[in-house]
N, C-alpha and C positions, 0 to 999 in steps of 0.2 A: 558302817562298815566301808562304804563308799567315800566318804571323806577320809576317814583315816587311810586308806590307800591312796588318794588325793595328796594328802598331806605329807604321806612319804615318799611318794614319789616327787613332791614341789622339792622336800628335803634332800633327798637325794640328788636332785638335778643342781641344785643351788652348791650342795657340795661339792660336785664336780665342775660345776663353775669355778667357784672359790680356790680347789686345787688347782686349776687350770691357772687362774691369776697369782697365785703365788708361784707356780713353777715357773711361769714366764718372769715375774720379779725376781727371783732367785736367778735366771738367766741373765739380769741384767736389762730385762725388757721396761718398757717405758707403756704406760696408761693413757688410754684418751677417752672422753665422754662422747658418746653419741647420743643426739638428741634424737628421738623416735617420736614421729607424730602423726595421729591419724584422727579420722571422723567415725560419725557412727550417727546413722540416721535416725534412731529412735533411744538415746542417752537414758529416758525414766525407764526403760524396759532393761537396763545393764547394771547386771550387781557387781561385774568386774570384769578385767581384760586379762590374755595371758599372752606373752610374747615368743614365739617359737623361734629359737636363731639355730644356724647351722653355716657349715662353711661350703657348702655344695648347694646348687639351686634346687629345690624342693626337700630336702632333706635336712631336719631339723632333729637334730640331736641334742638341746636344750629346751626346757621352757622354763620361763619366768612368771612368776605372779605377780604382774602388773598393779594389782587392786583396781582402784579408780582413781587415775591418774586427774590432774588439774587442769581443768580446759583454759588454750590462751591461745585467744584469738581465732576461735570455731574451732577448735583441734585438743584433741587430748594430748599429752606432751610427757613423757617419760625420760629419764637421762640414764643411760646404760653404758658402764665403765667396760671399754676393751682394751685388750694389748694393741700399743701401737701398730706391731708387724699383722694383726689381725683382720683379715678382710671377713666379713659376714653376709650371709642374704639372712632375711626376718620377714615374718609375716606375725599377724595378730589375730586370735580369736576371742568372741565377746562370750562371756558366761552369764546368762540373762536372770532376771528375779524367780523364774521358772524352773529353774534348775537345769537347762540346757546350753549346751554349747552351740556357739555356729559354726559355720565352716572357715575354714582362713582366709584371711584377707589376700589382697594381692602382695604378690612379694616384692620386696625392696633388696637392692644391692648397696653396701657400704664398703668400698676401697680401703685396701688399709693404707694410709697416708705414704708419697713416695718418700724414700730416704733422701737426705741431701747428698750433692755427689763429693767421693772425700776428698778432704780438703788435699792442694798441691804443697809440699813442704817447699821451706823457702830456699834455694840454691846457697850455695858456698860464701859465705859475706866477701866482697874482694878487698883489697891488698888496703889499708888504711892510708889515709893522705895526711900530712903533719901541714898546718898551716902557721904561717908566722900571726901576732898578734897585730 
């Protein structure tokens, strides 16, 4: 029963995340990849991780099952596709092999990239000047 609820919650969260990505894509938004990195002091007791995402500090509206990501240079690495205009806060929790879930990690913030300044249109072209050969 507990597993079914968690799967439904995960499916619902992923569906909302996918819908928000589709809506953003339909509006002409571009996506970027954010690489999330974290460490755990005892990887042998970890069954998987959950990424908690939100647009306000401490308020996480989406949870993504990250599984057990690859360890690179001493840290777990998880790539997340995010709309270009989206800033996000995230924290990680670990699921133990004993079935318990850890408290949330410290929070990190990823700001949306700054939009480039609008291009300045060229002025009216000058009067042509005919030159002799």
